[in-house]
C-alpha positions in Angstrom: -15.9 -2.6 -14.7 -14.2 -5.7 -16.2 -13.7 -8.2 -12.9 -10.2 -8.9 -13.7 -9.6 -5.4 -13.7 -11.6 -4.7 -10.6 -9.9 -7.4 -8.6 -6.6 -6.1 -8.8 -7.9 -2.8 -7.0 -6.0 -1.0 -10.1 -6.1 2.5 -8.0 -4.1 1.0 -5.2 -2.0 -0.8 -7.7 -1.2 2.0 -9.5 -0.4 4.1 -6.5 2.2 1.8 -5.5 3.8 1.7 -8.8 4.0 5.3 -9.2 5.5 4.9 -5.6 8.0 2.9 -7.0 8.7 5.5 -9.8 9.0 8.2 -7.6 11.2 6.3 -5.5 13.8 6.1 -8.8 13.3 9.9 -9.2 14.2 11.2 -5.8 17.0 8.6 -5.7 18.8 10.6 -8.9 18.2 7.9 -11.5 17.9 8.8 -15.1 14.8 8.6 -16.8 15.0 5.5 -18.8 13.3 2.0 -20.1 14.3 0.6 -16.5 11.5 3.0 -15.3 8.6 1.4 -17.0 10.3 -2.0 -16.2 9.9 -1.0 -12.3 6.2 0.3 -12.9 5.3 -2.6 -14.3 7.0 -5.2 -12.1 5.2 -3.3 -8.9 2.1 -3.0 -10.5 1.8 -6.6 -11.5 3.0 -7.9 -8.0 0.8 -5.6 -6.0 -2.1 -6.9 -8.3 -1.4 -10.6 -7.6 -1.3 -9.9 -3.8 -4.4 -8.3 -4.1 -6.2 -11.0 -6.1 -4.3 -13.6 -3.6 -6.1 -11.8 -0.9 -9.6 -12.1 -2.0 -8.8 -15.7 -2.9 -8.1 -16.2 1.2 -10.9 -13.7 2.3 -13.8 -15.2 0.0 -15.8 -16.6 3.3 -15.0 -13.1 5.0 -15.7 -11.1 1.6 -19.2 -13.0 1.8 -20.1 -10.5 4.7 -18.0 -7.8 4.3 -18.0 -6.9 0.5 -20.4 -9.3 -1.1 -19.9 -7.1 -4.2 -16.3 -8.0 -4.9 -15.5 -10.0 -8.1 -15.4 -13.6 -6.0 -18.1 -13.6 -3.7 -20.6 -12.2 -6.5 -19.2 -14.9 -8.6 -18.2 -13.0 -11.5 -14.9 -15.1 -11.0 -14.3 -18.6 -9.7 -11.6 -19.0 -7.2 -10.0 -21.4 -9.2 -9.7 -18.6 -12.0 -8.4 -16.2 -9.2 -5.9 -18.4 -8.1 -4.5 -18.8 -11.5 -4.8 -15.0 -12.6 -2.9 -14.5 -9.3 0.1 -16.6 -10.4 0.0 -15.0 -13.6 0.0 -11.9 -12.2 3.5 -13.1 -10.1 5.3 -14.4 -13.1 4.9 -11.2 -15.1 6.1 -9.2 -12.1 9.1 -11.4 -11.4 9.8 -11.3 -15.1 10.2 -7.3 -15.2 12.0 -7.7 -11.8 14.4 -9.9 -13.7 15.2 -7.5 -16.2 16.0 -5.0 -13.5 18.6 -7.0 -11.9 19.2 -9.3 -8.6 18.7 -6.9 -6.4 15.1 -5.8 -7.6 14.5 -9.8 -8.2 15.3 -10.3 -4.3 13.2 -7.6 -3.1 10.3 -9.1 -5.3 10.9 -12.6 -3.9 10.8 -11.0 -0.5 7.8 -9.2 -0.8 5.7 -11.5 -3.0 6.7 -14.4 -0.1 5.4 -12.0 2.7 2.2 -11.3 0.0 1.5 -15.0 0.4 1.8 -15.2 4.5 -0.5 -12.3 4.6 -3.4 -13.3 2.9 -3.2 -16.9 4.1 -2.1 -16.6 7.7 -0.5 -12.8 8.8 -3.8 -10.8 8.3 -5.9 -13.0 10.8 -3.1 -12.3 13.6 -3.1 -9.4 15.8 -1.3 -6.3 14.4 1.2 -8.7 12.4 -1.1 -8.4 9.3 -1.0 -4.5 9.5 2.6 -4.5 9.8 3.6 -6.5 7.2 1.2 -4.8 4.4 2.3 -1.4 5.9 5.6 -2.6 5.2 4.9 -3.5 1.8 3.6 -0.1 1.4 6.8 1.5 2.2 9.3 -0.9 0.2 7.9 0.4 -2.8 9.5 3.3 -2.8 12.8 1.5 -1.8 12.4 -0.7 -4.7 12.4 2.4 -7.1 15.8 3.9 -5.5 17.7 0.4 -5.9 18.7 1.9 -9.3 21.2 4.0 -7.5 21.3 3.1 -4.2 20.8 6.2 -2.8 18.4 6.4 0.1 19.2 9.8 1.5 15.0 11.1 0.9 13.6 7.4 0.0 14.1 6.3 3.9 12.2 9.2 5.0 9.3 8.8 2.4 9.1 5.2 3.6 9.0 5.9 6.9 6.3 8.5 6.5 4.1 5.9 4.4 4.6 2.8 6.9 3.0 5.5 9.5 0.0 6.5 7.0 -0.7 2.9 5.8 -0.6 1.8 9.4 -3.4 3.9 10.6 -5.2 3.1 7.6 -5.1 -0.4 7.7 -6.5 0.0 11.5 -9.5 2.0 10.0 -10.0 -0.7 7.4 -10.1 -3.3 10.0 -12.7 -1.1 11.9 -14.9 -1.2 8.5 -14.4 -5.1 8.3 -15.1 -5.9 11.8 -18.4 -7.8 11.1 -17.1 -9.9 9.0 -13.8 -10.5 10.8 -15.7 -11.2 14.0 -17.7 -13.8 12.3 -14.5 -15.8 11.3 -12.9 -15.1 14.7 -10.1 -13.1 13.7 -7.7 -11.4 16.1 -7.5 -8.0 14.5 -6.9 -4.7 16.7 -10.5 -3.5 16.9 -11.6 -7.2 18.0 -9.0 -7.4 20.5 -9.0 -4.0 21.6 -12.3 -2.8 20.8 -13.5 0.1 18.3 -12.6 3.2 20.2 -9.1 2.2 21.3 -8.3 0.9 17.5 -9.7 4.2 16.3 -7.2 6.0 18.7 -4.5 3.9 17.7 -4.8 4.5 14.0 -5.2 8.4 14.6 -1.8 8.4 16.0 -0.1 6.6 13.5 -1.7 9.1 11.0 -0.8 11.9 13.3 2.8 10.8 13.6 3.1 11.1 9.4 1.7 14.6 9.7 4.0 15.7 12.6 7.0 14.1 10.3 5.9 15.2 7.0 8.3 18.1 7.1 11.6 15.8 7.2 12.1 15.5 3.5 12.5 19.5 3.4 14.2 19.8 6.8 16.6 17.1 5.3 17.6 20.2 2.6 17.0 17.8 -0.3 13.5 19.1 -1.0 12.6 22.6 -2.0 10.1 24.6 0.2 7.3 24.2 -2.5 7.0 20.5 -0.9 5.8 22.2 2.3 3.2 24.0 0.5 1.7 21.1 -1.2 2.2 18.7 1.7 0.1 20.6 3.9 -2.7 19.7 1.6 -2.6 16.4 2.6 -2.0 17.0 6.0 -5.5 18.6 6.3 -7.1 16.0 4.3 -5.4 13.5 7.0 -6.7 15.4 9.9 -10.1 15.7 8.5 -10.4 12.2 7.7 -10.3 11.7 12.0 -14.0 12.9 12.0 -15.0 10.3 9.3 -16.6 6.8 8.9 -13.9 4.2 8.3 -15.2 3.9 4.4 -14.6 7.8 4.0 -11.3 7.6 5.8 -9.9 4.8 3.3 -10.6 7.2 0.5 -9.3 10.4 2.1 -6.1 9.2 3.0 -5.6 7.5 -0.4 -6.0 10.9 -2.0 -4.0 12.5 0.9 -0.9 9.8 0.3 -1.0 10.8 -3.7 -0.7 14.3 -3.0 2.0 13.9 -0.7 3.8 11.8 -4.0 3.3 14.9 -6.1 4.8 17.3 -3.4 8.0 15.1 -3.3 7.8 15.1 -7.3 7.1 18.8 -7.8 9.7 19.9 -5.4 12.6 17.8 -6.6 12.3 19.6 -10.3 
């Protein structure tokens, strides 16, 4: 894979952009060129954050992920920093086309991405909370087209809870390099067993609350049938290694998004 594509983590950036589109759809916005602007704005800003994160995590990734573009020297630090800047500019451009509220949220989230990569990621739980907020906020971003947040706030809550669990499992996976760099992640401070239980608790909370979009009366019963598949995957992931949990929960999150879309039309 081209290192410039790989470094933006296209799967994660695509999932975030789709989340924003779904936020627009479930808020009742009619299809228009604005959907393309939303997709590109979120995809580019998310990708920029991914590149910046790798830029600051170079020494950690030499231990945890030596295959990544920066530690494998397929991209230099200067190239990565410049690439991140270009992606941020592109994201701001499309946000500006959408209006001031989109620009403001893009500015706030971009600043949080910078703080997360440079500092918050290394602090106890703060990094997990920030990145989970960023994952949840993409739905709110799309819903700014209509300002109808009746379903969107519920979906955002579920995304926040599920992503908190996923981020803690990622921290467990990265504990070797994080410990060498003297970071204060949850697994390092509280221990792997406690961190795993807390991560499972966040994901289980998302599973327990997953029926709320249907109970709100705003989605059809087909939502429950489809989202049950994601719930099974979430619960199945508890028996897997942190590396497999990351992949399984990403698929489960995608199924939730599809469940929401298919229950609207």
